[in-house]
C-alpha positions in Angstrom: -17.8 42.4 0.4 -20.8 41.6 3.0 -20.1 40.0 6.3 -20.9 36.1 5.6 -21.7 33.6 8.1 -22.0 29.9 8.5 -25.5 29.7 9.8 -25.9 25.9 9.7 -23.7 22.9 9.6 -24.7 19.1 9.4 -23.2 15.9 8.7 -24.3 12.2 8.8 -21.8 9.3 10.1 -19.1 8.7 7.7 -18.7 5.0 6.9 -20.6 2.4 4.9 -24.1 3.6 3.7 -27.1 1.9 2.7 -28.4 5.1 1.2 -27.6 6.6 -2.1 -25.7 9.4 -2.5 -28.4 11.6 -3.5 -30.7 10.3 -0.5 -28.0 11.2 2.2 -27.1 14.3 0.3 -30.8 15.4 0.4 -31.1 14.5 4.0 -28.4 16.2 5.4 -29.2 19.1 3.3 -32.8 19.4 4.7 -31.5 19.1 8.1 -29.1 22.2 7.6 -31.9 24.2 6.2 -34.1 23.5 8.9 -31.3 24.4 11.4 -30.6 27.7 9.5 -34.0 29.0 10.3 -34.4 29.8 6.6 -37.1 29.2 4.4 -36.1 26.8 1.8 -36.9 29.2 -0.8 -34.4 31.6 0.4 -31.7 29.6 -1.1 -30.5 31.6 -4.0 -28.0 29.0 -5.3 -26.7 25.4 -4.4 -23.2 24.1 -4.8 -22.7 20.3 -4.5 -19.4 18.5 -4.4 -19.4 15.1 -5.7 -16.4 13.4 -7.6 -17.2 9.9 -7.8 -21.0 10.1 -8.8 -20.2 7.7 -11.8 -19.6 4.7 -9.3 -23.6 5.1 -8.8 -23.9 5.9 -12.8 -25.3 9.4 -11.7 -24.2 12.5 -12.6 -25.6 16.3 -12.6 -26.8 15.3 -8.9 -27.3 19.2 -7.9 -30.8 19.7 -9.5 -31.7 15.9 -7.9 -31.0 17.2 -4.6 -32.9 20.6 -5.3 -35.9 18.4 -6.5 -35.8 16.8 -3.0 -35.6 19.9 -1.2 -38.6 21.4 -2.9 -36.6 24.1 -4.8 -36.3 22.6 -8.3 -36.1 26.2 -9.7 -32.9 26.9 -7.7 -29.5 26.9 -9.9 -27.1 24.3 -8.9 -23.4 23.9 -9.6 -21.5 20.6 -9.4 -18.0 21.2 -8.1 -15.4 19.0 -8.7 -11.8 19.6 -7.1 -10.8 16.0 -6.0 -10.6 15.8 -2.5 -11.1 19.5 -1.7 -14.5 19.7 -3.7 -16.5 20.8 -0.8 -14.0 23.5 0.3 -14.1 24.5 -3.2 -18.1 24.8 -3.3 -17.8 26.6 0.0 -15.5 29.2 -1.5 -18.2 29.7 -4.5 -20.7 30.1 -2.0 -18.8 32.7 -0.2 -18.2 34.5 -3.1 -21.7 34.6 -4.2 -23.1 35.4 -0.7 -20.3 38.1 0.2 -20.4 39.5 -3.6 -24.3 40.2 -3.0 -25.3 38.1 -5.9 -27.4 35.8 -3.5 -28.4 36.4 0.3 -28.0 32.8 1.3 -26.4 29.5 -0.6 -26.4 25.5 0.4 -23.0 23.8 0.2 -23.6 20.1 -0.1 -20.7 17.4 -0.3 -21.3 13.9 -1.0 -19.8 10.7 -1.9 -20.6 6.9 -2.0 -17.9 4.8 -2.8 -17.8 1.8 -0.5 -19.9 -0.7 -2.6 -16.7 -0.7 -4.7 -13.8 -3.2 -3.9 -10.4 -1.5 -2.8 -8.7 -2.2 -6.0 -11.5 -0.5 -8.2 -11.9 2.2 -5.6 -8.2 3.0 -5.7 -8.1 3.2 -9.2 -10.9 5.4 -9.4 -9.4 8.0 -6.8 -6.0 7.7 -8.7 -7.8 9.5 -11.7 -7.3 12.6 -9.7 -3.8 12.4 -10.2 -1.8 13.3 -13.3 -3.2 10.4 -15.3 -0.6 9.8 -18.1 2.6 10.5 -16.2 1.7 9.1 -12.7 -1.7 6.8 -12.6 -1.3 5.0 -15.9 2.5 4.3 -15.0 1.2 2.6 -11.6 1.3 5.4 -9.1 -1.7 5.5 -6.6 -2.1 7.9 -4.0 -0.6 5.7 -1.1 2.4 5.3 -3.3 2.4 9.5 -4.1 2.2 10.2 -0.5 4.8 7.6 0.4 7.0 9.4 -1.9 6.5 12.7 0.0 7.0 10.8 3.5 10.3 9.5 2.0 11.6 12.7 1.0 10.7 14.2 4.3 12.2 11.5 5.9 15.3 12.0 4.1 15.8 15.6 4.8 14.7 15.5 8.3 15.4 12.1 10.1 12.2 10.6 11.2 11.3 7.8 13.1 8.0 5.7 12.5 6.7 6.8 16.0 6.4 10.2 14.8 3.9 9.2 11.9 2.3 6.8 14.6 1.6 9.3 16.9 -0.5 11.2 14.7 -2.5 8.0 13.8 -2.7 7.3 17.7 -4.0 10.9 18.2 -6.7 10.8 15.5 -8.1 7.7 16.3 -8.4 8.5 19.9 -10.3 11.8 18.6 -12.5 9.9 16.4 -13.6 7.5 19.2 -15.3 10.6 20.5 -16.9 11.5 17.4 -20.2 10.1 16.4 -19.7 11.2 12.9 -16.4 9.4 12.5 -15.8 6.1 10.5 -13.5 4.4 13.1 -14.7 5.0 16.5 -11.9 3.1 18.2 -8.5 4.1 20.0 -5.5 2.4 18.7 -2.1 1.9 20.7 1.4 2.6 19.1 1.9 -1.1 19.2 -1.0 -1.6 17.1 0.3 1.1 14.6 4.0 -0.2 14.5 2.5 -3.7 13.8 0.5 -2.7 10.9 1.4 -3.9 7.6 3.5 -1.8 5.3 1.3 -0.4 2.3 3.8 2.1 0.8 7.0 2.5 2.5 7.4 4.3 4.7 3.5 4.4 5.3 1.9 1.5 7.1 -1.9 0.7 7.2 -2.8 3.1 10.2 -0.9 5.8 8.1 -3.6 5.8 5.5 -7.2 7.2 5.8 -10.3 4.9 4.7 -12.9 5.1 1.8 -15.7 6.2 3.1 -19.0 7.1 2.3 -20.8 10.4 3.5 -22.6 13.6 3.4 -22.1 17.0 5.1 -24.4 20.4 4.2 -23.5 23.9 5.0 -25.8 26.8 4.8 -24.1 30.1 4.1 -25.7 33.6 4.6 -25.2 37.2 4.6 -25.3 38.7 8.0 -28.4 40.9 7.3 -30.2 38.1 5.6 -29.9 35.7 8.7 -33.2 35.1 10.6 -32.9 33.2 14.0 -30.7 30.2 13.3 -31.1 27.4 15.9 -27.3 27.8 16.6 -24.7 30.4 17.0 -23.5 31.5 13.3 -19.7 31.5 12.5 -18.1 34.5 10.5 -16.3 33.5 7.4 -12.9 35.5 8.0 -11.2 34.2 5.2 -11.9 31.9 2.1 -8.7 31.2 0.0 -7.7 28.7 -2.7 -4.5 28.0 -4.5 -3.4 25.7 -7.2 0.2 24.0 -8.0 1.9 21.9 -10.4 0.0 18.6 -10.5 2.5 15.7 -11.3 5.4 15.2 -8.4 7.7 14.7 -10.9 7.5 18.4 -12.1 7.9 20.1 -8.7 11.0 21.7 -7.8 10.8 20.0 -4.3 8.8 17.4 -2.5 9.3 19.0 1.0 5.7 20.4 1.3 2.6 21.3 -0.9 3.2 24.8 -2.5 -0.5 25.2 -3.0 -1.2 25.1 0.8 1.5 27.7 1.5 -0.1 30.2 -1.0 -3.8 29.5 0.1 -2.5 30.0 3.6 -0.9 33.4 2.8 -3.9 34.6 1.2 -6.1 33.5 4.1 -4.2 35.0 6.8 -3.9 38.3 4.7 -7.6 38.2 4.0 -8.4 37.7 7.7 -5.8 39.9 8.9 -4.3 37.4 11.5 -1.5 35.5 12.2 -1.4 31.6 13.0 -0.8 32.3 16.6 -4.8 33.6 16.5 -5.8 30.2 15.6 -7.1 28.0 18.4 -7.3 24.5 16.6 -7.1 23.2 13.3 -9.0 20.9 11.0 -6.2 19.9 8.4 -6.2 17.4 5.3 -4.5 14.3 6.6 -5.3 11.6 4.1 -1.9 10.1 5.1 0.0 10.9 8.5 2.5 12.6 6.6 0.1 14.9 4.9 -0.8 16.4 8.6 2.9 17.0 9.0 3.4 18.7 5.9 0.1 20.8 6.3 1.4 21.9 9.8 4.6 23.2 8.3 3.2 24.7 5.2 0.2 26.6 6.9 2.9 28.3 9.0 2.5 26.6 12.7 5.7 24.7 12.4 9.3 25.3 10.9 10.3 23.2 8.2 11.0 19.6 9.8 9.5 20.8 13.0 6.0 19.3 12.9 7.6 15.7 12.9 7.7 15.8 16.7 4.3 17.5 17.5 2.3 14.8 17.7 4.9 12.9 19.7 5.4 15.5 22.4 1.4 15.9 22.8 1.3 19.4 21.0 -1.2 18.7 18.8 -3.6 16.6 21.0 -7.1 17.7 21.7 -5.8 19.2 25.2 -2.4 20.3 23.9 -1.0 23.5 22.8 -2.3 23.4 19.2 -5.1 20.9 18.9 -5.2 19.4 15.4 -8.1 17.6 13.9 -10.2 17.1 17.0 -12.7 15.2 14.8 -10.4 12.5 14.1 -9.3 14.0 10.7 -9.6 12.0 7.3 -7.5 9.4 8.9 -10.0 8.0 11.4 -13.2 10.5 10.7 -13.2 9.2 7.5 -12.8 10.7 3.8 -15.8 10.7 1.7 -13.9 12.8 -1.1 -16.8 15.2 -2.0 -17.9 15.7 1.8 -14.6 15.9 3.4 -14.1 19.6 3.3 -17.6 20.4 4.4 -17.2 18.0 7.3 -14.2 19.8 8.5 -16.5 22.9 8.8 -19.0 20.9 10.5 -16.5 20.1 13.1 -15.5 23.6 13.6 -19.2 25.0 13.8 -19.8 21.8 16.8 -16.9 22.8 18.6 -17.7 26.6 18.9 -21.3 25.8 19.6 -20.5 23.2 22.4 -21.8 20.2 20.5 -18.7 18.2 20.4 -19.4 16.7 23.7 -16.0 15.0 25.2 -13.9 15.8 22.0 -14.8 19.5 22.7 -11.8 22.2 22.7 -12.3 24.7 25.5 -12.3 28.4 24.9 -12.0 28.1 20.9 -12.6 31.5 19.1 -11.2 31.0 15.5 -10.2 27.8 13.9 -8.9 26.9 10.4 -10.1 24.7 7.9 -7.5 23.0 5.1 -8.4 20.9 2.6 -6.2 19.6 -0.3 -7.1 18.1 -3.5 -4.9 15.1 -4.5 -1.1 15.9 -3.9 -1.9 19.6 -3.7 -2.9 20.4 -7.2 -5.6 22.5 -5.7 -5.9 23.5 -2.0 -8.6 25.6 0.0 -8.1 27.5 3.5 -11.0 29.0 5.5 -10.9 30.6 8.7 -13.9 30.9 10.7 -14.5 32.8 14.0 -17.2 33.3 16.6 -19.3 36.5 15.9 
């Protein structure tokens, strides 16, 4: 395979948008192409991640974005893998570039859902679960992740402050991030006094619905001109799946797809977890960050519950996790979330992260889950 680089990464601010998904995606894509130093016509394929286009009565959005970029003849594929859609799109772009099918590819993730009320949005999101056996019987993602949290707490005695420390940390990071939906810190007292949503998960355990768009340009080493910023090498791009419905799994202590994707990624990169300087992990709920850190191999089973409380995963800790603020506070525009994680890694390693910067970072990992782990993508990125 050819050495493959991320040569550009852009994002708008996640949160409520007055632009259509099509407009915001085209704008960030144009910015990414300009940042890459490539002529738009050098893009050989576009991969557009968009899960809930029907919320705007607009499917097949990829060709419309290409039209706006002035490359209507370039083929486009719309990728849907629930919350991991744009990470799956990045994987497809990597395969095409590394395999020599194209020299450069564009990845765009976009979602616009905040024009819906919470009940409707929650119902739409729940369609990514097992509809006949979970959603139709009343399960939504807060309930499903609360089930995972309850199983974890039953096996490993867990205090509310352990979940709260994840939320407090990620809000503190997001407060320094101009791309973030929630640019405000919270205290542990605020967390503990927030209402229960699905026991044991409180309001501040849950990520928000967000609008947002993020774009990446992926190119072969030999096809890259002089991009505006230092490219990142894609050391690994791995995906895995798992049984979708929780009731069919042999255990609720972790997400099997994360474990499989992580094993593939570390093997592909020829690295071990200790080589990772910081992580962007899928924390749609605080329990998801804990499970991710254990499934990825950074802590033993039951070991992640103390990490945030002890400061290990803070931005200046031994293992910084979600310096962007994560889905929890940066926001979760479903189709754009995975690409947004890579934007954070790109900005960190190019000295563009400002006061949330992780010093001396050389290698980072992005972990993105679809639904409750029916799909998962893991990418490892390094400085050249």
